[in-house]
C-alpha positions as CSV (number, residue, x, y, z in Angstrom):
1,M,-35.3,40.6,-31.1
2,K,-33.1,39.1,-33.9
3,K,-30.0,39.7,-31.7
4,R,-31.5,37.8,-28.8
5,W,-32.4,34.8,-30.9
6,R,-28.9,34.9,-32.4
7,K,-27.4,34.8,-28.8
8,V,-29.7,32.0,-27.8
9,A,-28.7,30.0,-31.0
10,V,-25.0,30.5,-30.3
11,C,-25.3,29.5,-26.7
12,V,-27.3,26.3,-27.6
13,M,-24.7,25.4,-30.2
14,V,-21.8,26.0,-27.8
15,F,-23.4,24.0,-25.0
16,S,-24.3,21.2,-27.4
17,L,-20.7,20.9,-28.6
18,M,-19.4,21.0,-25.0
19,G,-21.8,18.2,-23.9
20,G,-20.8,16.1,-26.9
21,S,-17.1,16.5,-26.0
22,L,-17.8,15.5,-22.4
23,L,-19.7,12.5,-23.4
24,F,-16.9,11.5,-25.8
25,A,-14.3,12.0,-23.1
26,D,-16.3,9.9,-20.7
27,S,-16.6,7.0,-23.1
28,V,-12.8,6.9,-23.6
29,Y,-12.1,5.7,-20.0
30,Q,-14.2,4.3,-17.2
31,K,-13.5,4.6,-13.5
32,V,-13.5,1.1,-11.9
33,R,-13.4,-0.2,-8.3
34,V,-10.3,-2.3,-7.5
35,W,-9.7,-4.7,-4.6
36,S,-6.3,-6.1,-3.5
37,N,-6.1,-8.7,-0.7
38,G,-9.7,-8.1,0.3
39,K,-9.3,-4.3,0.6
40,E,-10.7,-1.8,-1.8
41,L,-8.0,0.5,-3.2
42,S,-8.9,4.1,-2.3
43,D,-8.1,5.6,-5.7
44,G,-9.5,2.6,-7.7
45,G,-8.5,2.3,-11.3
46,Y,-9.4,3.2,-14.8
47,L,-10.5,1.0,-17.7
48,I,-8.9,2.3,-20.9
49,D,-9.1,0.4,-24.2
50,G,-9.9,-2.8,-22.4
51,K,-6.9,-2.5,-20.0
52,T,-7.1,-1.7,-16.3
53,Y,-4.7,1.0,-14.9
54,V,-4.1,1.3,-11.2
55,P,-2.1,4.1,-9.5
56,A,1.4,2.8,-8.6
57,R,1.1,4.1,-5.0
58,E,-1.8,1.7,-4.5
59,I,0.4,-1.4,-5.1
60,D,1.8,-2.8,-1.8
61,G,5.4,-2.0,-2.8
62,L,8.0,0.7,-2.7
63,V,7.4,3.3,-5.4
64,V,10.5,5.3,-6.4
65,W,10.6,8.2,-8.9
66,S,14.0,8.9,-10.4
67,D,15.2,12.4,-11.4
68,S,14.9,11.4,-15.0
69,G,11.1,10.8,-14.6
70,K,11.3,7.0,-14.5
71,L,9.2,5.0,-12.0
72,R,10.5,1.9,-10.2
73,I,8.3,-0.4,-8.2
74,I,10.3,-2.4,-5.7
75,K,8.3,-5.5,-4.5
76,P,10.5,-8.2,-3.1
77,N,9.2,-11.4,-1.6
78,V,8.7,-10.9,2.1
79,H,7.8,-13.7,4.5
80,I,6.9,-12.8,8.1
81,S,7.2,-15.5,10.8
82,L,6.0,-14.8,14.4
83,F,7.5,-16.7,17.3
84,M,6.5,-17.1,21.0
85,G,9.8,-18.7,22.2
86,D,10.3,-21.4,19.6
87,T,6.7,-21.8,18.6
88,L,5.2,-20.2,15.5
89,F,1.8,-18.5,15.9
90,G,-1.0,-16.7,14.1
91,K,-3.7,-16.7,16.9
92,V,-3.3,-15.3,20.4
93,R,-5.4,-14.9,23.5
94,V,-6.3,-11.3,24.4
95,G,-3.7,-10.0,26.8
96,K,0.0,-9.2,26.9
97,L,2.4,-11.4,24.9
98,K,6.1,-11.5,24.3
99,F,7.1,-12.4,20.8
100,K,9.7,-12.0,18.1
101,A,9.3,-11.6,14.3
102,L,11.6,-13.0,11.7
103,C,11.2,-11.5,8.2
104,Q,12.9,-13.1,5.2
105,V,13.3,-10.7,2.2
106,D,14.4,-12.1,-1.1
107,S,14.3,-11.0,-4.8
108,L,15.2,-7.5,-3.8
109,T,16.2,-5.7,-7.0
110,D,17.4,-2.3,-5.6
111,D,19.2,-1.0,-2.6
112,I,16.9,0.3,0.2
113,A,17.7,2.5,3.2
114,S,15.8,0.8,6.0
115,V,13.0,-1.5,7.1
116,K,10.5,-1.5,9.9
117,L,7.8,-3.6,11.4
118,S,4.6,-2.2,12.9
119,I,1.3,-3.5,14.2
120,T,-2.2,-2.1,13.5
121,D,-5.0,-3.0,16.0
122,P,-8.6,-3.7,15.1
123,S,-9.5,0.0,15.7
124,G,-6.8,1.1,13.2
125,N,-4.2,2.4,15.8
126,V,-0.6,1.8,14.5
127,K,2.4,1.2,16.7
128,D,6.0,0.7,15.4
129,L,7.6,-2.4,16.8
130,D,11.2,-2.4,15.4
131,S,13.3,-0.9,12.6
132,Q,16.7,-1.3,11.1
133,N,18.9,0.9,8.9
134,L,20.6,-1.1,6.1
135,D,24.0,-0.6,4.7
136,S,24.8,0.0,1.1
137,E,26.4,-3.4,0.8
138,Q,23.1,-5.4,1.3
139,S,22.4,-8.3,-0.9
140,D,19.3,-9.2,-2.9
141,N,18.1,-11.3,0.1
142,F,18.4,-10.9,3.8
143,W,16.8,-11.6,7.2
144,F,15.4,-9.0,9.6
145,S,15.0,-10.3,13.1
146,T,13.2,-8.1,15.7
147,K,14.2,-7.7,19.3
148,E,11.8,-9.3,21.8
149,I,8.5,-7.4,21.7
150,T,5.9,-7.1,24.5
151,Y,2.5,-6.1,23.1
152,D,-0.9,-5.9,24.7
153,F,-3.6,-7.5,22.5
154,K,-6.3,-5.5,24.3
155,D,-9.3,-6.4,22.1
156,S,-10.3,-9.5,20.2
157,G,-10.1,-9.2,16.4
158,K,-7.6,-9.0,13.6
159,Y,-4.2,-7.3,14.1
160,R,-2.0,-6.6,11.1
161,I,1.7,-6.9,11.2
162,G,3.1,-4.6,8.5
163,F,6.6,-4.9,6.9
164,Y,7.7,-1.5,5.5
165,M,10.7,-0.4,3.4
166,K,12.2,3.0,2.7
167,A,14.2,3.6,-0.5
168,T,16.2,6.6,0.8
169,K,17.3,7.9,4.2
170,N,14.9,10.9,4.0
171,G,12.1,9.0,2.1
172,D,8.8,7.7,3.4
173,Y,8.1,4.1,4.4
174,S,5.9,2.0,2.2
175,L,4.0,-1.1,3.1
176,V,5.4,-4.1,1.3
177,S,3.9,-7.1,3.1
178,E,1.4,-7.9,5.9
179,K,0.6,-10.8,8.2
180,V,-2.6,-11.1,10.2
181,I,-2.8,-12.1,13.9
182,T,-6.2,-13.0,15.3
183,A,-6.7,-12.3,19.0
184,I,-9.5,-14.3,20.7
185,N,-11.0,-14.2,24.2
């Protein structure tokens, strides 16, 4: 009987210490919800010692890890202008439309391998519109002009034009900037 009480006492003490440690660890940081440009970030963030920490991949920019373990975030200024002929636009009627995009990139701090433009329809379907490989002699600012694009705005709603960059030839594209087109009936 004494052995059984001893085992129960040891178990109670161990679980008490574990619970206290978990409570202490939980009070050191707090998971928080984070929004950027009206969208909630999927991973959210953490509040630690009064500071909010957000995963780097959640920032609309190009995240590059170096072999030495350093992290670089490349987030230049990108301005997207959309033209029907010589006319700038942001709203369209539902249906087919021919247009061009002119993207101005400035304050680029690192070389990048390529850029692309894509469109996401209101249902979430993505279509690449145009891309360009860049040479190693690029400057800290440049223009990216697409060929003429014919796109069918089938449904009314918000379409997102995304400007993406890729740091290396074999790397992945990362969203750097967006522009919204509203299609109306």
